[in-house]
N, C-alpha and C positions, 0 to 999 in steps of 0.2 A: 687387496680385494675390497670392493665396495661393501661397507657395512661391517666387515669383520674387524675385530678389535684384539689387541693384546692387553695384558693386565696394566702395563705402564700407561698406555693410551687411555684406558678406562679410568685409571686413577686421575689422570690429568683432566678428563671430562667431568669427573665427579667434583674435583677441587674447584673447577670453574663454574659449577652448578649447571652444566650442560646435560648431565645425566644425574637423576636423583633416585632412580629405581632400577633394580636388577631382578629380572624374572629368573628364578632358579627352577628348572623344569625337568621332568622325565616323562616318557611315554608309558601309559598304563596298558593293561591287557587289551583294551579296546582301541589303542592307538591315540588316545586323548592326551593332551598335555596336562600334567598335574604338577603342583609345586607351590612355591611361595613368592610373594613380592617382597624383596629385601631392600631396605633403605641403603642407598649407595655407599655411604661411609661405613655402615655396619658390614656390608659385603667385603669391603677392603680390609677392615680390621679383623674379621673373624671367618666369614664364609669362604672366601677365596682360598684360604689355606686349610681350614678345618672341616668345611662342609656344613650342612644344616639338616636338622632332623625332620622327619615326617612319619606318619603312622603307617606301618607295614600293611595295614588292612586294605590299602589302596589297590593291592593286587588280588583281593578276594571279594571285590564288590561288583555288582552288575551295572548296567547303564544308568539305573536309577540311584546308584550309590548305596544300595542296600548291602550290608555285610552278609555274605552267603555262607551256609554251613558246610562242613565236611572237608575243608582244605587242610592239608598238612602244614602249609607255610605258617599259618597263624589262625587264631580262633578266639571266641569268647573265653574258653577255658585257659588259653595261654595269655589272655589279657590284652591282646592287640597292642603290642609294644611298638617301639620306634625302630626305624631304620635310618641310615645316614645317606643324604644326597651329597655326593662329592662332585663339584663342577669339573667338567672336561673343558679346560680353558681354550682348547683349540676351536671350540664351537661358539665362543663369545662374540656377540654381534649387536649392533644397534637395531632397534625396531622402529622404523620410520613412522608408522601409523599411530604410535602411542607416544605422547610427549615425554621427552627426557628419559627414555626407557631403553635398557639393554637386556639381553637374554643370553643365558648359557644353559646348555644341556648338561644333565648330571647322570652319573652312574650311581646305582644304589647298592649299599652294603649293609650287612647285618651289624648290630651293635658290637659284635666280635671282630668286625673288619673283613668278613668274607663276602664275596659277591652274592647278591640275591639272584640265583641262577634262573629263577622263573621270570625275571624282568625281561621284557622284549628286547631291550638294547643289549643285554648280556647274551641273550639267545642268538642274536645276529652276530655279535662279536665272536662268539665261539665258532660259528660256521665260517666267518671270514678268516679266522685263525687256522681252521682246518684246510681251507683252500691255500692259504699262504704256505703252510708246511708242505703242500704238494707242489709249490712253485708258481702259484697262480694269484693274480690280482683280479677280483671280480668287479666288473663295472655293470651298472644297471641304470635303467630309466623307467619312470612310471608316468603314464599318461592318464591324468585324472579328469573325469567328466563330472559336471554338476548342473543342477537346475537353479534358476534364479526366479524369484517371485516378487511381486509388487508389495505384498504385505510385509510388515516387520516380523521379526521372530516372535515378539509378544502377541501381535495380532494373529499370526498363524496358529500359535498355541491356543489362543482363546477360541479359535474356530475348530479346535481339535484336528488341525491340518487338513480339513475338508474344504472343497470349493475354493482353493487358492488360485490366484491369477498369475500364470507365467508371464514373464516380460515379453514374450512373443506369442502371437495367435496362430503362427504357422511354423512348419518345419523349417529350420534355418541352417542346415548343413552347408557350410562354406559361404553363406549369404553375407555380403558386405553391408547392404542396406540395413538389415535387421541388427547386425552386430554393431553398427554405428549407434543405434538406439541404446545399446547396452554398454557402449564404450565408456561413459563416465565411471561406471563401477569397474569394468574389466581393465581399463587403462590404469586406474588407481591400484588395482591388484598387481598388474605387471610391474609397474614402476616401484611399488612398495617392496615387492619381492626382490627386485634388483638391489634396492637399497639395503635389504636385510641379508645380502649375499646368498640369495636363492635364485641363481641365474635362470632366466626364462628364454625359451626359444621363440614361441609365438602363441597366440590365442586364435581360436576359430569357433564359428558356430557349429554345433553338433546336430545330430539327427532329430532331436526332440524340439518341442516348442519351449523356448527359454533355456535350452541346454547349451552349455559352452564347454570348451576344452582349453586348458592352458598347459602347454608342455614345458617341462623343466629340462635343463641341460643334463646330459648323460654324466655320471660321476661314479666314483667308487661306492660300494654298497652301503657302508655305514653313513657316509656323507650324504648319499642320496636319500636314505631313510630319514635322516634328520631334516633335510630340506623338504621332503614330502610332508612330514608331520607339521613342520612350521608353516608351510604353504597352506595346508588344509585348515589349520587353526587360524592363520592370518586372514584367509578368505572370509571366514565367518565374522571375524572382528571388523574387517573393513566393510562388509555388507551391513552389519549392524550399525556402524557409524554413518552409513549412507541411507539408513532407514528401509532396508529391504532384507529379505530372507533368502538363504540358499540351502540346498540339501545335497549331501553326498550319498544318500541312500542308494542301494543297488537298484531298487525298483520302487519308486515312490507312488506310482499309479499303474494299474493294469493296462491303462490306455496309452501309456507313454513308454518310450524306449528306456531301457535301463542305463545306468551310468557305470562305466567300466573303470578299471585301473590296468590298462594294458602294460604288462611287465616285460621290458626288454632286458636281455642279459648277454654278456660275452665274457670270455676269459682273456687276460692279457699277461704278458711276461712280468717278472718281478719289478721291473722298472716302470711298468704301466705304459710302455711305449709301443708295443707290438700286439696287435690283435691275433691271438693264437687260433682263432677260428678260420682265419684266411690262409689259403694255400693255393699257390699258382696252379692253374690247370684244373682246379676243382671248384666250379662255380657254386656248388651246394655245400661247401665247407670242408675243413680238414677232418681227419679221422677223430681228433679230439672233439671237434664240434659234433660229430655224429654220436659219439658216446654221451656228450652233455645233453643233446636233444633227446636221445633214447632214454636217459635217466628221467628227464622231465616228463616224458610221456608214460613211462613205466609206473611212476609214482603219482601221476596226476589225480587219480581217484583216492589213493591213500592219504595224500597231503591236501585234499580239497578243502578241509576245514580251515587251513591257514590262508587260503585264497578267498574263502567265502564263509565268514564266521557267524552269520546270523541266519535266522529262519528266512528273513526277507531276501538274503543273498541269492537263493536258489530260484526265486521267481523271475530273475533276470534271464535265465537260460531258456529262451524261446526261439524257435525256428524262424528264420527270416528277419531277425531283429539286430543282426550284427554282433550278438552275444553268442558264444559257442555252445553247441550241444554235443559235439563229438570230439573225442580225443584222437586227433589226427593232425598231421603236419602237411603244409603245402607252401609252395613258393608264392608269396604275395597273394595269398588266398584268404580272404576275410571270413569264409565260412568254416574255417578250420580252427581248432583250439590252439594250435601252434602255427605261427606264420613266420616263415623265413623272409628276411627283408634286409635292405641296406646294401651298399656297395663299398668295395675296398675295406679300409679300416672300420667302416661303419657297419659291416656285416654282423648280423646278430639274429637271435630268435626272439620273437614276441609271443609271450604267453597271454592269451586273450581271456583266460578263465577268471582271474581276479576281478572283483567289482570295486567300485569306489569306496566301499565300506571296509575294505581289507586293512588290517594293521600292517604297514609296510615292513616293519622289522620282522614280523613273523612270515610274511609272504616272501621277502627276500631270503630269509634263513631257509625256508622250505625249498626255494629255487636252488640255492647253493647245495643243500643237502641232497636234493634229487640229482643235480648234475654230477656231484662227486660220486654218487651211487652208480651212475651210468659209466663214469670213467673207471672206477674201481673194478666193476664187473665186465668192462669192455662190451657194453650193450650196443646193439645196432638198431637204429630206428626202422620202421617199415618204409617202403618206397613212398616218396612224396605223392600226396594225393592231388588229383586234378578233377575239377568239376565242383558240384554243389554237395558239400559234405552234409548239409542239413537233410538231404533227401536219401542218404545212404544208410539204411537200417542195419547194415552189417558192421558198422563201425562202433567201437566202444563209446559209451556215453559218459558225459560229465554227471556226477551224482545229481539227482533231482531234488533232494531234500537234505536238510541238516541232519536228520536222523540217519540217512544213508551214509553221509559223510562221516558221522561219528562211528558207525560200524566199520567203515573202511580204516579209519585211524586206529581203532581198537585192535585190529588184526595186523597192523603194520609193524613188521620186524625192522624195517628200514628206519622208521621214525624212532623206534626205541633205541636203535643203535646210534642214530645221528644226534638226537637231542638228549638222550638219557632218560631213565624211567621217572625221575623226579619231575622233570619239565613236562614230559609227555602226560603223566597222570594229572598234573595241575591243569593242563588245558583240556584234557578229556573231561575232567570234572566240571570245568567252566562250561564246556559245550553241552554236557548233559543237563546242567541246571538251566541253561538258556532254553533248551528244548522243553524241559519240564515246565518252565514258566509260560511258554506259549501254549502248551497243551492244556493249561488250566484256564485260559482266557476264552470268554464268549465274545466272538468277533461281530462287527457290524454285518458282515456277510451272512452269518448264521441267523441273526435277528431278522434281517430283511427277507431272507428266504423262508424262515420257518415260523415266525412269531404268530401270525394269523392263520396260516394255511395248513400247518401240520396237524 
């Protein structure tokens, strides 16, 4: 595979001075890559076999890297000790956009050698293992949308992200002329991802001004989550190297379309060769598919936090914006929260609820847990919806706020059963602190509306 390495090949590249740095990384609670840059020879001598240490506080910080109180995993009282990052050597690859650099994903363990169960990669692994015990291989795909701006990241931050200039002045959905103007960056991203063994299908202009979508190839769940995370990280680095800024915020402006992470899923046999959702004579899927879809729909509100983890996430759900507002399924219907699509072995369900800000490990884990819930309880989905779901007030709604999503997750017996109380309480606490932080902020909207006139 292009870009993928084994340890013997890496050793040869390091000895020849073609690689001098190995990024040892893991995804944190927000889905960001954290870790260390390790000198190549030290990686070979020590880290490849023994792992490398990092502070366990990284699972208890917010987006600003502030250590937050009240977590059971670690705290000031417990001294914020270390954990061990152990490389998953199957993920070792070259990073083409950084000179002489390789990268490997790590799993994290306590100093006693136990998995840190709150870590997103472990959470997804546990759900993949549950599916495997039932005889299934889960395959997924995530379609990430993003906005591109002419300012640098530093310039955008200096302007407090106000008045930025998108690379396009008009809506560019499927436009070839406008996307040609963006091609120096987008082509660099496509080719760099291929070189890092993150296979790409295509790129296209999206609905917003300066909005693009780059689709990655379908893969097994853990592999797809690693690819998604590396892609998202790499896009930012490549944009930085080209002197522009990008954002994966779910809704960066009230006047612009939101950015989604459409999440496609299907179940395959143990060999990963046969799509179990396909059954001859049943164009809308096998009974197994019906159970899987019904589970997705039944738990969409309870699991909403794992698809939409920030206050900003919920501002994307606007009628007529191609973001869903209703928990309903339809055949190739983009007004529905769940869209059935694909032909033959490509038949699958697309969950349109996640935004581009979702942590893929948590979103995929929630997808598997919901689907297995539907299979276990032999749930049946409602009849497929036809027409404009935005306009039907009788349909159940996607949660409108983070606060509402927290309340749904708090009452979820299915989440407690699937993820366990330790993991569930960790992320509930994270969500409550995020809501609390927002509740204490005086926003620009409040100032503009009230400063002089109230």
